[in-house]
C-alpha positions in Angstrom: -8.8 37.5 -26.4 -7.4 34.6 -28.3 -4.5 34.9 -30.8 -1.7 32.9 -32.2 0.9 31.8 -29.6 3.8 33.0 -31.4 2.8 36.6 -30.8 4.1 36.1 -27.2 7.2 34.4 -28.4 8.3 37.1 -30.8 11.1 39.5 -29.8 10.3 42.4 -27.5 11.8 45.8 -27.1 12.1 48.0 -24.0 12.8 51.8 -24.3 13.2 54.6 -21.8 10.5 57.2 -22.3 11.5 60.4 -20.5 8.0 62.0 -21.1 6.4 59.0 -19.4 8.9 59.2 -16.6 8.0 62.9 -16.0 4.3 62.3 -16.2 4.3 59.2 -14.0 2.8 57.1 -16.9 5.2 54.1 -16.4 7.6 53.3 -13.5 10.9 55.0 -14.2 9.7 55.6 -17.7 10.5 52.1 -18.9 8.1 51.0 -21.7 8.1 47.5 -23.1 6.5 46.6 -26.5 5.5 43.1 -27.6 4.3 42.2 -31.0 0.6 41.8 -29.8 0.7 45.6 -29.0 1.4 46.6 -32.6 -1.0 44.0 -34.0 -3.9 45.5 -31.9 -3.0 49.0 -33.1 -2.8 48.0 -36.7 -5.8 45.7 -36.5 -3.9 42.8 -38.3 -0.8 40.7 -38.4 1.1 40.4 -41.7 4.5 40.4 -43.2 4.4 44.3 -43.5 3.4 44.8 -39.8 5.9 42.1 -38.5 8.6 43.5 -40.8 8.2 47.0 -39.5 8.3 45.7 -36.0 11.5 43.8 -36.7 13.1 46.7 -38.6 12.5 48.9 -35.6 14.0 46.4 -33.1 17.0 45.7 -35.2 17.7 49.4 -35.8 17.4 50.2 -32.1 19.8 47.3 -31.3 22.4 48.8 -33.7 21.9 52.4 -32.4 21.9 51.5 -28.7 24.3 48.5 -28.5 25.1 49.2 -24.8 22.2 51.2 -23.5 18.4 51.5 -23.5 16.8 53.2 -26.5 15.3 56.5 -25.7 11.7 57.0 -27.0 11.3 60.5 -28.4 15.0 60.8 -29.5 14.8 58.7 -32.6 14.4 60.3 -36.0 13.0 58.1 -38.9 13.1 58.5 -42.6 11.4 56.8 -45.6 12.1 57.0 -49.3 8.4 56.6 -50.1 5.7 59.2 -49.8 3.4 58.6 -46.9 0.6 57.6 -49.3 2.8 55.2 -51.3 2.1 51.4 -51.0 2.4 50.2 -47.3 4.6 53.2 -46.2 1.9 54.4 -43.9 1.4 51.0 -42.3 5.2 50.7 -41.6 5.3 54.2 -40.3 2.4 53.7 -37.9 4.2 50.6 -36.3 7.5 52.5 -36.0 5.6 55.5 -34.6 4.1 53.3 -31.9 7.4 52.1 -30.7 9.7 55.1 -31.2 7.1 57.9 -30.7 8.4 59.6 -33.9 5.7 61.4 -36.0 5.8 63.8 -38.9 3.5 66.7 -37.9 0.8 65.2 -35.8 2.8 64.2 -32.7 3.1 65.7 -29.3 4.4 69.3 -29.3 6.3 69.0 -26.0 6.4 70.5 -22.5 8.4 73.7 -22.2 10.3 73.0 -25.3 11.1 69.4 -24.3 9.8 65.9 -25.2 8.4 66.9 -28.6 7.6 64.0 -30.8 6.5 65.9 -34.0 8.9 66.4 -37.0 10.8 63.3 -36.2 9.5 61.2 -39.2 10.2 62.1 -42.8 9.0 60.9 -46.2 10.3 61.3 -49.7 13.9 61.2 -48.3 17.0 60.8 -50.4 17.7 57.2 -49.2 17.8 53.7 -50.8 16.9 51.6 -47.7 13.5 50.6 -46.3 14.1 53.1 -43.5 16.7 55.2 -41.9 16.8 55.6 -38.1 18.9 58.3 -36.5 19.6 59.1 -32.8 18.9 62.8 -32.2 21.6 63.1 -29.5 24.6 61.6 -31.3 23.4 61.8 -34.9 24.4 58.2 -35.4 22.3 56.6 -38.1 21.6 53.2 -39.6 19.9 52.1 -42.8 17.5 49.1 -42.5 16.7 46.9 -45.4 13.8 44.4 -45.2 13.3 41.5 -47.7 10.2 39.6 -47.0 10.4 37.7 -50.2 13.1 35.5 -48.7 10.3 33.9 -46.6 7.9 32.8 -49.2 4.2 32.2 -48.7 2.8 28.6 -48.7 1.7 27.7 -52.3 -2.0 27.2 -51.1 -2.2 30.7 -49.8 -3.0 32.6 -53.0 -5.6 30.2 -54.4 -7.4 30.4 -51.0 -7.2 34.2 -51.0 -8.7 34.3 -54.4 -11.6 32.1 -53.4 -12.1 34.4 -50.3 -12.2 37.5 -52.5 -14.6 35.9 -54.8 -16.9 34.9 -51.9 -16.5 31.2 -52.9 -14.5 30.0 -49.8 -15.9 27.6 -47.2 -15.6 28.3 -43.5 -12.7 25.7 -43.3 -10.9 27.3 -46.3 -11.1 30.7 -44.6 -9.6 29.2 -41.5 -7.0 27.5 -43.4 -6.0 30.7 -45.2 -5.6 32.5 -41.9 -3.4 29.8 -40.5 -1.2 29.8 -43.6 -1.0 33.6 -43.5 0.1 33.6 -39.8 2.5 30.8 -40.4 4.5 33.0 -42.7 4.4 35.9 -40.2 5.7 33.4 -37.6 8.6 32.4 -39.7 9.5 36.1 -40.2 9.2 37.0 -36.5 10.4 33.9 -34.6 12.9 32.3 -37.0 14.5 35.2 -38.6 17.9 33.9 -37.6 17.4 31.3 -40.4 17.1 34.0 -43.0 20.4 36.0 -43.1 18.9 38.3 -45.9 15.6 39.1 -44.2 16.8 42.1 -42.3 20.0 44.0 -43.0 21.3 46.9 -41.0 24.1 49.1 -42.1 25.7 52.2 -40.6 25.3 55.4 -42.5 
């Protein structure tokens, strides 16, 4: 399987998953996520997928500054409805990492390790997403501004040619390269964009 090199250079996140620990899924319940994992699940790499991935990482860093995040103990809220815009795409990425789901998740073992009812939509918030630890009730709002990493000027004209069925093989390849170039800037050079991701305590 071949994919852009920067997928492996992007930030990673490691969580402790008590359910995985109990069931022997991963040694000591430690689970590491890389960007390639969410790309495979989503089926594509884009500013929305990469943004959701970064939002999750930055939120967990803020909520667990001195400890390992605990998968299954993170509650996530969105202002949008599940069916609005790209809310579902973002939610799926965050679900993969945190384990949080609305109603479809794992119901638990003996009243423990439940993953359902940890994700909420149509919430009364102003941020891109709100993350809350279920043990301490500490919460952070995360704001994501992808517009501060603009697309290459050739990207839109190439997309239009592709949608019209008029693009050559080389033009299609070039479009994909330009698309992933923007994703790489978001993921691997986010320190250059102070306004890309903002995290505030609630």
